[in-house]
C-alpha positions in Angstrom: 21.4 47.7 -4.2 23.7 49.9 -6.5 25.5 46.3 -7.3 22.4 45.3 -8.8 21.9 48.4 -11.6 25.4 46.9 -13.2 23.9 45.1 -15.7 21.2 45.7 -18.1 19.3 45.2 -21.4 19.2 46.8 -24.8 18.0 47.3 -28.0 19.0 47.0 -32.1 19.5 50.1 -33.9 17.3 50.5 -36.7 19.1 51.3 -40.6 16.7 52.0 -42.9 14.1 49.6 -42.9 16.0 46.6 -41.6 17.4 46.3 -38.0 21.0 46.8 -37.7 22.2 43.8 -35.6 25.1 45.2 -33.4 27.8 43.2 -31.6 26.4 43.6 -28.9 22.5 42.5 -29.7 24.4 39.7 -31.7 26.7 38.5 -28.4 23.7 38.7 -26.3 21.4 36.8 -28.2 23.6 33.8 -28.0 24.4 33.9 -24.4 23.1 31.7 -22.2 25.6 31.2 -19.6 28.5 33.3 -18.2 31.1 32.5 -15.1 33.9 35.1 -14.5 35.9 37.2 -11.9 35.2 40.7 -11.3 36.2 43.6 -10.3 34.3 46.6 -8.9 35.0 50.0 -8.9 32.7 53.4 -7.9 33.6 57.0 -9.5 32.1 60.1 -8.4 31.4 63.0 -10.8 34.4 64.3 -10.5 36.1 60.4 -12.0 37.7 59.7 -8.6 37.5 56.0 -7.0 35.4 55.9 -4.0 34.4 52.6 -3.8 36.4 49.2 -4.7 34.7 45.7 -4.8 35.8 41.8 -6.0 34.8 38.7 -6.4 33.1 35.7 -8.9 30.1 35.7 -10.7 27.5 33.3 -12.4 24.6 33.8 -15.0 22.4 31.5 -16.7 19.0 32.5 -18.4 16.7 32.9 -17.9 16.8 34.9 -14.8 19.3 32.8 -12.9 22.8 34.3 -11.6 25.3 34.9 -8.7 27.6 37.3 -7.4 29.7 36.4 -4.5 31.5 39.9 -3.2 34.7 38.7 -1.2 36.4 42.6 -0.7 35.9 44.6 0.9 33.6 42.5 3.1 31.4 39.5 1.8 28.0 39.2 0.5 26.6 36.7 -1.7 23.2 38.0 -4.2 21.7 35.0 -5.7 18.4 34.8 -8.0 17.1 31.7 -8.4 14.2 32.6 -10.9 11.6 33.4 -8.8 13.4 35.8 -6.2 16.4 37.7 -5.4 18.2 37.2 -2.4 21.2 39.5 -0.4 22.6 37.7 1.7 25.4 39.8 4.5 27.6 38.0 5.7 28.8 40.7 8.7 25.1 41.6 9.4 24.1 37.8 9.5 20.9 38.8 7.3 19.3 37.8 4.0 17.0 40.5 1.8 14.5 38.1 0.2 12.3 40.0 -2.7 10.1 38.4 -5.2 12.6 38.7 -8.7 10.3 40.2 -11.4 10.2 43.3 -9.3 13.7 43.7 -7.8 14.7 43.2 -12.0 11.8 45.7 -13.1 13.5 48.1 -14.9 17.0 47.7 -14.4 19.9 46.8 -16.1 20.1 43.7 -15.0 18.2 42.4 -17.7 21.2 41.8 -20.2 22.9 39.2 -18.5 20.2 37.8 -16.3 17.5 37.7 -19.9 14.6 38.1 -17.4 13.3 41.4 -19.7 12.9 42.0 -23.1 16.5 42.9 -24.5 15.0 44.4 -27.8 11.9 46.9 -26.0 14.7 48.3 -23.2 17.7 50.2 -25.0 18.6 51.8 -28.0 22.5 51.2 -29.2 25.0 54.2 -29.6 27.6 53.3 -32.9 31.0 52.0 -31.5 33.4 54.0 -30.1 36.6 53.2 -29.2 38.8 54.1 -26.0 41.7 52.6 -24.0 41.5 50.0 -27.1 38.3 48.6 -26.5 35.1 49.0 -28.6 32.2 50.8 -26.6 28.4 51.2 -27.4 26.3 53.2 -25.3 23.1 51.7 -23.9 20.2 54.6 -23.8 17.3 53.1 -21.7 14.2 53.2 -24.0 12.1 54.7 -21.3 13.6 57.0 -18.7 14.7 55.9 -15.9 15.2 57.4 -12.0 18.7 55.0 -11.2 20.5 55.3 -14.4 20.9 57.2 -16.9 22.5 55.2 -19.7 24.8 51.7 -19.7 28.1 51.3 -21.6 29.2 47.9 -22.8 33.0 47.3 -23.9 34.3 44.5 -25.9 37.8 43.4 -26.6 37.3 41.8 -29.9 34.4 39.5 -29.5 35.3 39.1 -26.0 32.9 40.8 -22.9 35.4 43.1 -21.0 33.3 45.7 -19.4 29.8 46.8 -18.5 29.4 50.7 -17.0 26.6 52.4 -15.2 25.9 56.5 -15.1 23.5 57.9 -13.0 21.5 61.2 -13.5 24.3 62.7 -10.9 27.6 61.8 -12.6 28.9 58.7 -10.4 29.7 55.6 -12.6 29.8 52.5 -11.6 32.4 50.1 -13.4 32.9 45.9 -13.6 35.5 45.0 -15.5 35.8 41.2 -16.0 38.3 38.8 -16.1 38.7 35.0 -16.9 35.0 35.0 -18.4 34.1 32.0 -19.7 30.9 32.1 -22.3 28.1 29.4 -22.0 30.3 27.1 -19.3 28.0 24.4 -17.7 27.1 25.1 -14.8 26.2 23.5 -11.2 22.3 23.8 -10.6 23.0 23.9 -6.6 25.0 27.6 -6.9 22.2 29.2 -8.3 19.7 27.8 -5.7 19.9 30.3 -2.2 19.0 28.1 1.5 19.6 31.1 4.3 21.8 29.7 6.5 20.8 28.9 10.1 20.3 31.9 12.3 20.3 34.5 10.0 17.6 37.0 10.2 15.5 37.2 6.7 13.9 40.2 5.8 11.3 40.6 3.0 9.1 37.7 1.5 11.2 34.1 1.7 7.7 32.4 0.4 
């Protein structure tokens, strides 16, 4: 479920006796929905690309999202607010889990709104790289799946997310045609397994 670890939560920095509201916190505080195309790349410890994929994503708070991977293989991942569905088209198999279990202690909370943002991550000072403003989000409690999450903005626009694990591997999402708080068709954030596919897990 490496793909599911790409998106996470954060915590504001404490400055003196007041909370410092970073652009990261401000962006996600007001966020209700997203729609975007994306390119996802996985880098090894030598910063070589070992995997690349692309598709479209939708997100609506709280706890609803849809990721349609188109290349190199078709896969659909849907969170409907209660369960997380992962449909592998080539395998004709659907895996389903309860959403709270699937999202627990993962960076998915940042976009889905399924975990308290302010209790999960600490935010670094801004760092400029490649013309983007990057923030490092370090989990408040050590996590086995990842070491830290990086979030990049161009101006006020979210453009990239980058996850680094404890083995030096990085997974990066670059967003294109991103729409903030669009109106979304509720039917797209529900999932019904196609006839004839195997369903593994608790479909309830």
